[in-house]
DRENDO-1510 file (C-alpha; in Angstrom, 1 decimal, always signed):
<recs>
REC; n; res; u; v; w
REC; 1; MET; +84.0; +148.5; +88.2 .
REC; 2; SER; +80.6; +147.7; +89.6 .
REC; 3; LYS; +79.2; +146.7; +86.2 .
REC; 4; LEU; +82.2; +144.1; +86.2 .
REC; 5; GLY; +81.5; +143.1; +89.6 .
REC; 6; THR; +77.8; +142.5; +88.9 .
REC; 7; LEU; +79.1; +140.5; +85.9 .
REC; 8; GLY; +81.4; +138.3; +88.1 .
REC; 9; ALA; +78.7; +137.6; +90.4 .
REC; 10; ARG; +76.2; +136.6; +87.5 .
REC; 11; LEU; +78.7; +134.5; +86.2 .
REC; 12; HIS; +79.5; +132.6; +89.5 .
REC; 13; ARG; +75.6; +131.8; +90.0 .
REC; 14; GLY; +75.5; +130.8; +86.7 .
REC; 15; GLU; +73.1; +133.2; +85.6 .
REC; 16; VAL; +75.1; +134.1; +82.4 .
REC; 17; GLY; +78.2; +132.3; +80.8 .
REC; 18; TYR; +80.2; +131.8; +77.5 .
REC; 19; ASP; +80.3; +128.2; +75.8 .
REC; 20; PHE; +84.1; +128.0; +76.4 .
REC; 21; VAL; +84.0; +124.3; +76.3 .
REC; 22; GLY; +81.5; +123.5; +73.5 .
REC; 23; LYS; +83.7; +125.8; +71.1 .
REC; 24; ARG; +86.8; +124.0; +72.3 .
REC; 25; LYS; +88.1; +123.1; +68.9 .
REC; 26; ILE; +88.2; +126.9; +67.6 .
REC; 27; TRP; +90.3; +127.4; +70.5 .
REC; 28; TYR; +92.6; +124.3; +69.7 .
REC; 29; GLY; +92.9; +125.3; +66.4 .
REC; 30; VAL; +93.9; +129.0; +67.1 .
REC; 31; SER; +96.6; +127.6; +69.7 .
REC; 32; ILE; +98.0; +125.1; +67.4 .
REC; 33; LEU; +98.5; +128.0; +64.8 .
REC; 34; ILE; +100.2; +130.3; +67.1 .
REC; 35; THR; +102.4; +127.3; +68.4 .
REC; 36; ILE; +103.3; +126.3; +64.9 .
REC; 37; THR; +104.1; +130.4; +63.8 .
REC; 38; ALA; +106.6; +130.1; +66.8 .
REC; 39; ILE; +108.0; +126.9; +66.3 .
REC; 40; LEU; +108.9; +128.0; +62.6 .
REC; 41; ALA; +110.1; +131.8; +64.3 .
REC; 42; LEU; +112.5; +129.1; +66.0 .
REC; 43; ALA; +113.7; +127.2; +63.3 .
REC; 44; VAL; +114.1; +130.0; +61.0 .
REC; 45; GLN; +115.2; +132.6; +62.9 .
REC; 46; GLY; +116.5; +131.1; +66.0 .
REC; 47; LEU; +117.5; +132.4; +69.3 .
REC; 48; ASN; +119.6; +135.6; +70.0 .
REC; 49; MET; +121.7; +133.8; +72.9 .
REC; 50; GLY; +123.2; +135.9; +75.3 .
REC; 51; ILE; +127.0; +136.3; +76.1 .
REC; 52; GLU; +126.1; +134.3; +79.5 .
REC; 53; PHE; +125.2; +131.1; +77.1 .
REC; 54; LYS; +127.5; +131.4; +74.0 .
REC; 55; GLY; +130.5; +133.2; +75.9 .
REC; 56; GLY; +132.0; +136.4; +74.7 .
REC; 57; ALA; +133.0; +139.7; +76.0 .
REC; 58; VAL; +131.0; +142.5; +77.5 .
REC; 59; PHE; +132.1; +146.2; +77.5 .
REC; 60; THR; +130.6; +148.9; +79.6 .
REC; 61; THR; +131.4; +152.7; +79.1 .
REC; 62; PRO; +131.2; +155.5; +81.7 .
REC; 63; LYS; +128.5; +157.7; +82.1 .
REC; 64; ASN; +127.5; +160.1; +79.3 .
REC; 65; THR; +129.5; +158.5; +76.6 .
REC; 66; PRO; +129.6; +161.1; +73.6 .
REC; 67; VAL; +129.1; +158.3; +71.0 .
REC; 68; SER; +125.8; +157.2; +69.1 .
REC; 69; VAL; +124.8; +153.6; +69.0 .
REC; 70; ALA; +125.5; +153.4; +65.6 .
REC; 71; GLN; +128.9; +154.5; +65.6 .
REC; 72; ALA; +129.8; +152.2; +68.5 .
REC; 73; THR; +128.4; +149.2; +66.6 .
REC; 74; GLU; +130.4; +150.3; +63.9 .
REC; 75; ASP; +133.7; +150.6; +65.8 .
REC; 76; ALA; +133.2; +147.4; +68.0 .
REC; 77; GLU; +133.0; +145.3; +64.7 .
REC; 78; SER; +136.0; +146.9; +63.3 .
REC; 79; ALA; +138.0; +146.2; +66.2 .
REC; 80; SER; +136.6; +142.6; +66.6 .
REC; 81; GLY; +135.8; +141.4; +63.4 .
REC; 82; HIS; +132.7; +140.0; +64.9 .
REC; 83; ASP; +128.8; +140.9; +64.9 .
REC; 84; ALA; +128.4; +143.3; +68.1 .
REC; 85; ILE; +125.5; +144.0; +69.9 .
REC; 86; VAL; +125.2; +147.5; +71.6 .
REC; 87; GLN; +122.6; +149.1; +74.1 .
REC; 88; GLN; +122.3; +152.4; +75.4 .
REC; 89; LEU; +121.4; +152.3; +79.1 .
REC; 90; GLY; +119.5; +154.8; +81.0 .
REC; 91; ASP; +122.7; +156.7; +82.3 .
REC; 92; GLY; +124.2; +157.2; +79.0 .
REC; 93; SER; +126.9; +154.6; +78.9 .
REC; 94; LEU; +126.9; +151.8; +76.3 .
REC; 95; ARG; +127.0; +148.1; +77.0 .
REC; 96; ILE; +128.6; +146.4; +74.0 .
REC; 97; GLN; +128.4; +142.5; +73.6 .
REC; 98; ILE; +131.0; +141.0; +71.1 .
REC; 99; GLY; +131.1; +137.1; +71.0 .
REC; 100; ASP; +134.1; +134.7; +70.5 .
REC; 101; LEU; +136.5; +136.5; +72.2 .
REC; 102; ASP; +139.5; +135.4; +74.2 .
REC; 103; THR; +141.3; +137.4; +77.1 .
REC; 104; LYS; +143.9; +138.7; +74.5 .
REC; 105; GLN; +141.4; +139.5; +71.7 .
REC; 106; ALA; +139.4; +141.5; +74.6 .
REC; 107; ASP; +142.3; +143.4; +75.9 .
REC; 108; ARG; +142.9; +144.5; +72.4 .
REC; 109; VAL; +139.3; +145.3; +71.1 .
REC; 110; LYS; +139.0; +147.2; +74.7 .
REC; 111; ALA; +142.2; +149.5; +73.7 .
REC; 112; GLU; +141.0; +149.9; +70.5 .
REC; 113; LEU; +137.4; +150.8; +71.4 .
REC; 114; ALA; +139.0; +153.5; +74.0 .
REC; 115; GLN; +140.8; +155.1; +71.4 .
REC; 116; ASP; +138.0; +155.1; +69.0 .
REC; 117; MET; +135.8; +156.6; +71.5 .
REC; 118; ASN; +138.3; +159.0; +72.8 .
REC; 119; ILE; +137.8; +157.8; +76.2 .
REC; 120; ALA; +140.2; +156.4; +79.0 .
REC; 121; VAL; +141.0; +152.8; +78.6 .
REC; 122; ASP; +140.3; +152.3; +82.5 .
REC; 123; SER; +137.1; +153.8; +82.2 .
REC; 124; ILE; +135.8; +150.8; +80.1 .
REC; 125; ASN; +134.5; +148.0; +82.2 .
REC; 126; ALA; +135.3; +144.4; +80.4 .
REC; 127; GLU; +133.6; +141.1; +81.5 .
REC; 128; LEU; +134.8; +137.9; +79.9 .
REC; 129; VAL; +132.9; +134.9; +79.8 .
REC; 130; GLY; +133.8; +131.5; +78.6 .
REC; 131; PRO; +131.7; +129.3; +76.3 .
REC; 132; SER; +132.1; +126.4; +79.0 .
REC; 133; TRP; +130.5; +128.6; +81.5 .
REC; 134; GLY; +127.7; +129.3; +79.1 .
REC; 135; LYS; +127.1; +125.8; +78.6 .
REC; 136; GLN; +126.9; +125.2; +82.1 .
REC; 137; ILE; +124.5; +127.9; +82.6 .
REC; 138; ALA; +122.3; +126.5; +80.0 .
REC; 139; THR; +122.4; +122.9; +81.2 .
REC; 140; LYS; +121.3; +124.4; +84.5 .
REC; 141; ALA; +118.2; +126.2; +83.0 .
REC; 142; TRP; +117.2; +123.4; +81.2 .
REC; 143; THR; +117.4; +121.1; +84.3 .
REC; 144; GLY; +115.5; +123.6; +86.4 .
REC; 145; LEU; +112.9; +123.7; +84.0 .
REC; 146; ALA; +112.4; +119.9; +83.7 .
REC; 147; ILE; +112.4; +119.3; +87.7 .
REC; 148; PHE; +109.9; +122.2; +87.8 .
REC; 149; MET; +107.5; +120.2; +85.3 .
REC; 150; VAL; +108.2; +116.8; +86.8 .
REC; 151; LEU; +107.1; +118.2; +90.2 .
REC; 152; VAL; +103.9; +120.2; +89.0 .
REC; 153; VAL; +102.7; +116.9; +87.3 .
REC; 154; ILE; +103.1; +115.0; +90.3 .
REC; 155; TYR; +101.6; +117.4; +92.9 .
REC; 156; LEU; +98.5; +117.9; +90.2 .
REC; 157; ALA; +98.3; +114.3; +89.9 .
REC; 158; ILE; +97.9; +113.7; +93.8 .
REC; 159; ALA; +95.9; +116.9; +94.5 .
REC; 160; PHE; +93.5; +116.3; +91.9 .
REC; 161; GLU; +93.6; +113.6; +89.3 .
REC; 162; TRP; +96.2; +112.8; +86.3 .
REC; 163; ARG; +94.1; +113.9; +83.3 .
REC; 164; MET; +94.3; +117.3; +85.0 .
REC; 165; ALA; +98.1; +116.9; +85.3 .
REC; 166; VAL; +98.3; +116.0; +81.6 .
REC; 167; ALA; +95.8; +118.9; +80.9 .
REC; 168; ALA; +98.1; +121.4; +82.8 .
REC; 169; LEU; +101.2; +120.0; +81.3 .
REC; 170; VAL; +100.1; +120.7; +78.0 .
REC; 171; ALA; +99.0; +124.3; +79.0 .
REC; 172; LEU; +102.5; +124.9; +80.3 .
REC; 173; ILE; +104.4; +124.0; +77.4 .
REC; 174; HIS; +102.3; +125.7; +75.2 .
REC; 175; ASP; +103.0; +128.8; +77.2 .
REC; 176; ILE; +106.5; +128.1; +77.2 .
REC; 177; THR; +106.5; +127.6; +73.1 .
REC; 178; ILE; +104.7; +131.1; +72.6 .
REC; 179; THR; +106.9; +132.8; +74.7 .
REC; 180; VAL; +110.2; +131.4; +73.2 .
REC; 181; GLY; +108.6; +132.1; +69.7 .
REC; 182; ILE; +108.0; +135.6; +70.2 .
REC; 183; TYR; +111.6; +136.1; +71.6 .
REC; 184; ALA; +112.7; +134.6; +68.1 .
REC; 185; LEU; +110.4; +136.8; +66.5 .
REC; 186; VAL; +111.4; +140.1; +67.8 .
REC; 187; GLY; +115.1; +139.0; +68.3 .
REC; 188; PHE; +115.4; +140.1; +71.9 .
REC; 189; GLU; +118.4; +138.6; +73.6 .
REC; 190; VAL; +118.1; +135.6; +75.7 .
REC; 191; THR; +120.2; +135.9; +79.2 .
REC; 192; PRO; +119.7; +134.1; +82.7 .
REC; 193; GLY; +116.8; +137.1; +83.6 .
REC; 194; THR; +115.0; +135.4; +80.7 .
REC; 195; VAL; +115.1; +132.1; +82.5 .
REC; 196; ILE; +114.0; +133.6; +85.6 .
REC; 197; GLY; +111.1; +135.2; +84.0 .
REC; 198; LEU; +110.1; +132.1; +82.2 .
REC; 199; LEU; +110.0; +129.8; +85.5 .
REC; 200; THR; +107.9; +133.1; +87.0 .
REC; 201; ILE; +105.2; +133.2; +84.4 .
REC; 202; LEU; +104.7; +129.3; +84.6 .
REC; 203; GLY; +104.0; +129.9; +88.0 .
REC; 204; TYR; +101.4; +132.4; +87.3 .
REC; 205; SER; +100.0; +130.1; +84.5 .
REC; 206; LEU; +99.7; +127.4; +87.0 .
REC; 207; TYR; +97.8; +129.5; +89.7 .
REC; 208; ASP; +95.0; +130.2; +87.2 .
REC; 209; THR; +94.8; +126.6; +86.3 .
REC; 210; VAL; +94.8; +125.5; +89.9 .
REC; 211; VAL; +91.8; +127.8; +90.4 .
REC; 212; VAL; +90.0; +126.2; +87.6 .
REC; 213; PHE; +90.7; +122.8; +88.7 .
REC; 214; ASP; +89.8; +123.3; +92.3 .
REC; 215; SER; +86.4; +124.8; +91.4 .
REC; 216; LEU; +85.9; +121.8; +88.9 .
REC; 217; LYS; +86.8; +119.5; +91.3 .
REC; 218; GLU; +84.0; +120.9; +94.0 .
REC; 219; GLN; +81.5; +121.1; +91.5 .
REC; 220; THR; +81.8; +117.6; +90.0 .
REC; 221; LYS; +81.6; +115.9; +93.3 .
REC; 222; GLY; +78.7; +113.2; +93.2 .
REC; 223; ILE; +78.1; +114.3; +89.5 .
REC; 224; THR; +77.0; +110.6; +88.4 .
REC; 225; LYS; +74.1; +111.0; +90.8 .
REC; 226; GLN; +72.3; +113.8; +88.8 .
REC; 227; THR; +70.9; +113.8; +85.2 .
REC; 228; ARG; +71.1; +117.5; +84.3 .
REC; 229; TRP; +74.4; +118.5; +83.7 .
REC; 230; THR; +77.3; +116.6; +81.7 .
REC; 231; TYR; +80.8; +116.9; +82.7 .
REC; 232; SER; +81.6; +119.4; +80.1 .
REC; 233; GLU; +79.1; +121.4; +81.1 .
REC; 234; ILE; +79.8; +121.5; +84.7 .
REC; 235; ALA; +83.6; +122.3; +83.5 .
REC; 236; ASN; +82.3; +125.4; +81.5 .
REC; 237; ARG; +80.5; +126.6; +84.4 .
REC; 238; SER; +83.6; +126.3; +86.4 .
REC; 239; ILE; +85.8; +128.5; +83.9 .
REC; 240; ASN; +83.0; +131.0; +84.1 .
REC; 241; SER; +82.7; +131.5; +87.6 .
REC; 242; THR; +86.4; +131.9; +87.9 .
REC; 243; LEU; +86.7; +134.0; +85.1 .
REC; 244; VAL; +86.5; +137.6; +86.2 .
REC; 245; ARG; +88.8; +136.5; +89.1 .
REC; 246; SER; +91.6; +135.2; +86.4 .
REC; 247; ILE; +91.1; +138.6; +84.4 .
REC; 248; ASN; +91.5; +140.5; +87.4 .
REC; 249; THR; +94.8; +138.9; +88.7 .
REC; 250; THR; +96.2; +138.8; +85.0 .
REC; 251; VAL; +95.5; +142.4; +84.5 .
REC; 252; VAL; +96.9; +143.7; +88.0 .
REC; 253; ALA; +100.2; +141.5; +87.3 .
REC; 254; LEU; +100.5; +142.8; +83.5 .
REC; 255; LEU; +100.1; +146.3; +84.2 .
REC; 256; PRO; +103.9; +146.5; +86.2 .
REC; 257; VAL; +105.5; +144.3; +83.8 .
REC; 258; ALA; +104.2; +146.5; +81.1 .
REC; 259; GLY; +105.8; +149.2; +82.8 .
REC; 260; LEU; +108.9; +147.6; +82.8 .
REC; 261; LEU; +108.6; +146.6; +79.3 .
REC; 262; PHE; +107.5; +149.6; +77.5 .
REC; 263; ILE; +108.8; +152.4; +79.7 .
REC; 264; GLY; +111.8; +151.0; +81.4 .
REC; 265; GLY; +113.1; +149.5; +78.4 .
REC; 266; GLY; +111.9; +151.7; +75.8 .
REC; 267; PHE; +111.8; +155.3; +76.9 .
REC; 268; LEU; +114.6; +155.1; +79.7 .
REC; 269; GLY; +116.7; +152.7; +77.5 .
REC; 270; ALA; +117.1; +150.3; +80.2 .
REC; 271; GLY; +118.0; +147.3; +77.8 .
REC; 272; MET; +118.4; +144.8; +80.8 .
REC; 273; LEU; +115.2; +144.9; +82.0 .
REC; 274; ASN; +113.7; +144.0; +78.5 .
REC; 275; ASP; +115.2; +140.2; +79.0 .
REC; 276; ILE; +112.9; +139.6; +81.7 .
REC; 277; SER; +109.8; +142.0; +81.3 .
REC; 278; LEU; +109.6; +140.4; +77.6 .
REC; 279; SER; +109.1; +136.9; +79.0 .
REC; 280; LEU; +106.6; +138.0; +81.9 .
REC; 281; PHE; +104.5; +140.1; +79.4 .
REC; 282; VAL; +104.1; +137.3; +76.9 .
REC; 283; GLY; +104.0; +134.3; +79.6 .
REC; 284; LEU; +101.2; +136.1; +81.7 .
REC; 285; ALA; +98.9; +136.8; +78.8 .
REC; 286; ALA; +99.7; +133.3; +77.0 .
REC; 287; GLY; +99.1; +132.0; +80.8 .
REC; 288; ALA; +95.8; +133.3; +81.3 .
REC; 289; TYR; +94.7; +132.2; +77.7 .
REC; 290; SER; +95.5; +128.7; +78.2 .
REC; 291; SER; +94.0; +128.3; +81.7 .
REC; 292; ILE; +90.7; +129.3; +79.8 .
REC; 293; PHE; +90.9; +128.0; +76.5 .
REC; 294; ILE; +93.3; +125.1; +76.9 .
REC; 295; ALA; +93.5; +123.5; +80.4 .
REC; 296; THR; +90.0; +123.0; +81.3 .
REC; 297; PRO; +88.4; +122.0; +78.0 .
REC; 298; LEU; +91.2; +119.3; +77.6 .
REC; 299; VAL; +90.2; +117.9; +80.7 .
REC; 300; ALA; +87.0; +118.0; +79.9 .
REC; 301; ASP; +87.7; +116.1; +76.6 .
REC; 302; LEU; +89.7; +113.5; +78.5 .
REC; 303; LYS; +87.2; +112.7; +81.1 .
REC; 304; GLU; +84.2; +112.6; +78.6 .
REC; 305; ARG; +86.2; +109.5; +77.7 .
REC; 306; GLU; +85.5; +107.4; +80.4 .
REC; 307; PRO; +82.6; +105.1; +80.5 .
REC; 308; ALA; +80.9; +106.5; +83.5 .
REC; 309; MET; +80.8; +110.1; +82.2 .
REC; 310; LYS; +79.6; +108.6; +78.7 .
REC; 311; ALA; +76.9; +107.0; +80.2 .
REC; 312; LEU; +75.8; +109.9; +82.3 .
REC; 313; LYS; +75.8; +112.0; +78.9 .
REC; 314; LYS; +73.4; +109.6; +77.5 .
REC; 315; ARG; +71.1; +109.8; +80.6 .
REC; 316; VAL; +71.3; +113.7; +80.2 .
REC; 317; LEU; +70.2; +113.8; +76.8 .
REC; 318; ALA; +68.1; +111.0; +77.0 .
REC; 319; LYS; +66.0; +113.0; +79.9 .
REC; 320; ARG; +66.0; +116.3; +77.7 .
REC; 321; ALA; +65.0; +114.3; +74.7 .
REC; 322; SER; +62.2; +113.1; +76.8 .
REC; 323; ALA; +61.0; +116.2; +78.1 .
REC; 324; ALA; +61.3; +118.1; +74.9 .
REC; 325; ALA; +58.9; +115.2; +73.3 .
REC; 326; LYS; +56.7; +115.8; +76.2 .
REC; 327; GLY; +56.6; +119.4; +75.6 .
REC; 328; GLU; +58.2; +120.5; +78.8 .
REC; 329; SER; +61.1; +122.8; +79.1 .
REC; 330; ALA; +64.4; +121.4; +79.7 .
REC; 331; ASP; +65.6; +124.5; +81.0 .
REC; 332; VAL; +66.5; +124.4; +84.9 .
REC; 333; ASP; +67.4; +127.0; +87.4 .
REC; 334; PRO; +71.3; +127.2; +87.5 .
REC; 335; ALA; +71.6; +127.1; +91.3 .
REC; 336; GLU; +69.3; +124.2; +91.4 .
REC; 337; ALA; +71.3; +122.2; +89.0 .
REC; 338; VAL; +74.4; +122.9; +90.7 .
REC; 339; GLU; +72.8; +121.5; +94.1 .
REC; 340; ASP; +72.0; +118.2; +92.4 .
REC; 341; ALA; +76.1; +118.2; +91.2 .
REC; 342; VAL; +77.8; +119.4; +94.2 .
REC; 343; PRO; +77.5; +118.7; +97.9 .
REC; 344; ALA; +75.6; +121.5; +100.1 .
REC; 345; ALA; +78.6; +123.0; +101.5 .
REC; 346; VAL; +80.0; +124.4; +98.1 .
REC; 347; VAL; +76.4; +125.7; +97.4 .
REC; 348; GLY; +76.4; +127.7; +100.8 .
REC; 349; GLN; +73.7; +130.3; +101.3 .
REC; 350; ARG; +72.4; +130.4; +97.6 .
REC; 351; GLY; +71.4; +126.4; +98.2 .
REC; 352; ARG; +69.4; +127.5; +101.0 .
REC; 353; ARG; +67.2; +130.5; +99.6 .
REC; 354; GLY; +64.7; +128.6; +98.5 .
REC; 355; ARG; +63.5; +126.8; +101.4 .
REC; 356; SER; +60.8; +127.7; +103.7 .
REC; 357; THR; +60.9; +127.2; +107.4 .
REC; 358; ASP; +59.0; +123.9; +107.4 .
REC; 359; GLY; +61.9; +122.5; +104.9 .
REC; 360; ARG; +59.9; +122.4; +101.5 .
REC; 361; ARG; +61.1; +124.4; +98.5 .
</recs>
């Protein structure tokens, strides 16, 4: 842990770093490949929509039901004539979902299930969900997601600038697409809990992105007044300076979610937890990736198209070429380079270490 802390301090000071922005084409290619795979999974397999969205009936048997999942599935499909999804819960009860049933059909299926399983009819809890109600839930979910996206873009455009708002929106769409694609691949059921998980991971993804954007905004103040660093190089420094923080927050958030997904859903048989825990687990990982490899490099791409940034890049390259021609070293101290690019308040104590009492460096 001490080595990780030392690495974080060195990354923050700019003593070491990885060229994330310089290799952005690689990350773009990886993201496009993953996104295409997710879209193909959605097109081929589709989503396993829950009863809440497509309508149907949910039957819950009493605790410690002496029937296996396979046998219960066979009994449910035989009684209803439709495909059934059976989950064994932690207390030994069974949750049986059957779509496209009306009230009369649900009562008949309930009676047949009780007879096949040799349990009392009254001990089976039946819940009926109409397809119209499911459509309302789906509409409200998409509406909430759209409102969230609009508010995010407006806030980032006001707090930072429109280019950062566009980059954050692209990163959020990237995270949603990957998460939904994973649901299509593994066949997990999509329920209202899944929607809650999606909205939650968007907040986490946005948090990491805003942290990097805030650092970038501070470090690029007065950037055109110096000739040592281009916008992309300072953007890369912003990623490195917040890298360890992003990793730490993501790992800390993933640990309890992994407990829900692998221990709660896998070993304890708590199937209801899978709906929200999978979306959280995949979304948190995708959000951390997009904040580092997508959002900030995309901002750098958009900013480098500005005439002022193009002119700055030409001046920086010309100065480095001139120094190389004279045999001088083009390398500079990272702390001094940041002092030229950002206000003294951002540099803090580090910006005053090289000064003597009479003001000379």
